[in-house]
Each structure stands twice: as structure tokens, then as C-alpha cells.
N, C-alpha and C positions, 0 to 999 in steps of 0.2 A: 361392388357389393351392398344387398341392400340393407337399406333400413332396417330390416329387423331382424338379421344378422348382427347389426351393429350394433344394433342393442342386447342382444344377444353373450355378444362379446364384451361390453360393459360393464353387467350384471356378470361376467365369470372372473372379472379383474377384480371387482370387489370381493364375491366369495372367494379368490385367492387371497389376497388379505386378510378375509375374515379369519383363513386357514390359520396363516404363519401366526397373526395376533395371538389366537385364541392356547395355540399350543407353547407360544413363547409367554406368555402370559401364568402357565401353570406351570412351564420345565413336563408337559408329562404330552405324550399323544403323537397321533403318526399323519403328520405330513406329507411325507413322500407320494402316497398313495392316493388321498386326497388332494391333493395338487393336480396328481395324473388323471383324478377324474370330474376336474369341475366342469369339464365344456358339456361331458353327456348327463351331466348332472341339472346344468340347467339349461339344456337343450329338453330335459325331458320336461322337469315344472314348469318351462318358461313357452316351449314352445309343444310339444307333442302331447301331453298328459290332458285326460277332462276331471279337474280334480278339484274339491272345496275346502278352500284351507280353514272356513269353520269349523271341520272337522267331526264329520262321524265317524268312528270307529266300523262301522259295517261298511262304511263306503259302496251304499246301494247306490247303480246308479251314475257313477262315479269309478274313472279309472282307478286303479291302486299299485304301490311302488311297492316292495322290499328289499331292504339291503342289507344282504346275505354276510359279507365281509364287513363287518360289524363297527372293525377299527377304526376304518375312514368317515367315524361316527362327523369329524370338525364340515366337514362339505357338505352334507346331512346337514347338520343342524341349522349351517348357515342358510345352505337353498330355501330350509323350512322358513325360516325368518325371513329373508327377504322377498319368497312369495306369502309372505303376509300371514303363516300358520302363528307366529307368536313371538311377542314383541323383541325388533334388531338387537336393542340394549342388554338379553339376557343372555346375549352369545358369552359377554363380561365374566359372566359365572362358568364356563365350562369347566367341568371335574374339579370343582369346587365343593365345598363341605356342605351338603342339603339343595343342591345344586340338582334340576330335572335335566342338564345337560351333561349326564356321565360321560364318561369316557368308549363306553356301550352304549347303545340304544336299549332302554329298558321300558317297558307297559306300567308296571308299577309306581313311573314318573310321572305320569299322565301327561305326556307330552304331548302335543296337539301335530298329527303326522306319523307317530313311529302306534305301529300296529302290531309289533313281535319285539321280543325280545335276539336284541342277534349280536355275532363276535364268537360264538361257541362254531367255529367253522362248519362247514358243510350244510348246516340242514333250512338256507332260505330258498333255495330251488324246489323244496319238499313244501313250504310253509306257502308259497305261491302256487303250487300246483294245487296244492287245498282248496286257496279261496277263488282261483280259476274253476273249479270244479264244481265248487259253492256256486259259483256266478251262473254258469252254464243250468245249474238244476232249478235256480232260483228264474230263471230267462233274464238273467239281463247279460245284455248284447256287453258290457264293458268290457276291455282290456286288464289282462295282470301284469305288472315289468315286475324285473329282479335282478338286481346286480351279485355275480360273482366274484371275488379273485382270481386269479387267473392258477397260484400256489392253491389256495382253495380246491380245485377239483382232483387233486391227490386224495382227498378223502370221498372217501366208498359209496355214503351215504348218496354224494350227490349223481352217483351212476347208475342206483334204484331209481332215483326218479326222474334222470334221464330215459331211462326203461320205460316208466308210469307214463309220461305224460302221451307221449305217441300210442301209444297202446290205445290209451284211454279217448285220440284223438285231441287231446287237450291243444284246438287249435286257437288257443283266446288268450293264449301266454306269450310275452314277450322276454325271453330270456336275456343278459348280456356278460359278455366276462372282459372281465378289465384285465387284456394283454398286453401283461408291460414289461414281462419273463423275471419279475424280480417280485422277491420274498425276505421273508426275513433273515435266511441265514444265506440269502445268496442269489442265481437268476435262480429260473426253474430249471433249468438243464443242467444245472450242478448240484439242486437238492437233489429233485426227483424230473427225469424230462415226460412232458407231454407228448408227446411225438409228432403226431399230424394230427393234430386239434381237429379241427376243417372235418379229415375225416374219420374220425371217432365220430363227434357227433350225428354224420347222416349214416354210419351206419348203425346210429340207434335212433335212425328216425324223423331228425327233427330238420327243419328246412333252415339252412345255415347261411349268413349273412352275412360277408366279412367288410368292413368299413377301418383300412391300411389308412387312414389320415387319424385319428382317433380324440388327438389336438385342434383339429382345424372345425371350428364350427360349421361349417357348412357342409360339409361332412358327418358331419355326425346329425344334424338335423337331416340331408338327406336320407342319409343310415334310418333312420327312427320314423319317419314317411314310408321309405320303402319297406320298412318291417311292419308296418302296419294296414299296406297293405298287401302279404302275406298273410295274412290273418283271415283265417275264416275260410281256410280250404281243407282240412279234416289235418292239418299238421301240426306241431308248434314250433316255433320260431328261436333263431336265437341269434343275436349280433357278437359277433368276434369283434371286438374294439383295441385297436394296438394303438397305443397309449405310453406314454412315457412318466416316469415314476418322476415327481418332485417338477412336474413342469410347471414354464413360469416363471421359476428361481433358480439363475446359473450352476449356481456351487450346488443343489438337491436332484438338478435333470443326470436319470439315468442312472442312479447309484443304490443299491439296494439299503447302502448303509445310514438313506433316511427314511427311512420305511418306520421308524418310532424313535424317531430323534426331532428333542426341542431346538430350536434356533440358540442360539446364544442373543446379548445385547445388542452387539458389533451384527453377526449373523441376519435377526431380526432387519437390521437398519439397510444393510446392503440387499434384501428379498421385499423388503415396502418400495424402495428404491428404483426396482425391474417391477412394480408393480400398482398401473395406475391408478389411483384415485377416482373414481367415477361417480357412483351413489351416493355418496359419503359415508366415513367409517361410522363404525359402533360408539 
């Protein structure tokens, strides 16, 4: 294991600790998907993306990220704080009155790192494509990233955007799907089957990359590197990232029941015992 991968895994462990502590403290939030996407966020912000934590809303000359499934805000906030966008100590205000860290990210809170309000599902891909098109018009060669949930793909607006990007040769965007087969009411197969997801995106004209081990840091890093290598070739790129809901906490793993449920005191202690403290709790 390379030193870089080891460092990323240490950050990921700390981010997972942040997630369960944040959601426990206010007894509200979405731990399952946040834990499942931790490796992606850490690999993105600490390896793949060219970004500036001093934060300029326009993001000229830097890569941009948009979170479409905004309910997994705990992992987004923790990653931003650990990457230097705002003080790590502010994580303790999550979902509290007058906090900048609301349950779903909003721009009017002026939290560094947040460029769109999200959580109303299905809209993030459209916003990201708009930003990517603006970069092309401005001769800015930076990339735009966006993450969606797999249950979110049941929204029609996603597929309108999916048609638009290849038609306009938006080859500076890297979308990703958190492909955990779980949403709030059950598995995606039970609620509304996604069918052959790879074939769908390919039929819409996207360059599809599948990462089977979306909770293995090395695999995620390699997947992001490969996705970047595929940009600039006339087609938008999408990563189907196979993850596990609740990854890192045994009693949460693989269950949609932890989509939006906070752990109690005993469950928090159990979770923290499974997640090494590596770079310090807030």
C-alpha cells in the first residue's frame, strides 16, 4: 500500500467518525449514504480535484464539485472542513439553529465550498452541466464533478440532463453515481428498478466507467484517475461507483434503514470503536 493511499484512508476514517458524531449530536441526519460515499469524497478532495479552499464562488481556473443528493451533507461538510474550507470545530454546529451547516447544503448560509443548494433530488447534474458549459465558453480547461444517488436516478430531470451533455459534447464533466442499491424506502430494485444502468448511460452517449469496489480507496483513486484520462475526448464521463450503505459501521452496513436515522448513545460508542481516530476529533 502506498503512503498516499494510507494517508487517504486515515482521513476517511476520521471523516467517518465526524459523520456519526455529527448526526448523533443533533439526533438528525443521514449517516448511511454519507459513510458509503466517504472514500469517494476523500479521494476527490485530497487527490483528484484541483481546488482552492480559500473559495471563490465562480471557481475560475479550478475544478468544481456539485453534490446532487444533498441529504448526505455530513460527509460533504466533514470533507470540506478537513480540506481547510472552514474550521473543523464548526462541525459541532451541524443542523443546529443559526448554523451554516444545515441538513441540506444551501448557498445563502455562505458556507465555503457550497455552490448550489441541493437536496431537492434530480437537479445536480443539470447544475453541473451548466457550470461545465460555462467553463468551455470561458476557455477554462478545468473539470466539473457531480455526485448523484442511484435512487435519485428515478427523477426525470436526470435523464433530460443526460441527453443534453453528450449532445453538446460536454467532455469536461465527470459524473458519479453512488450505486449502493438502497434508498429511503428500501432497495432500488424494490422501489423502482434501475435495470441495466450501464447500458442506459451508454445509450445516452456517455463514456461509462464502473468501479466495482467503491469503498476501496485504491480502486476509487484509480477510477478517478481513469475518468480524468477519458475527459476531453468528445463525451461526458460517468463513474458507476458500487458502494455499501453505512460502510465502516457494522450494524449500519447494507441496510437502507440507516438512510436517515441517527445512532443513540450506545450505538455511537459502538460505531466509534470501529472507526480509528487518526487526525483528531473536532
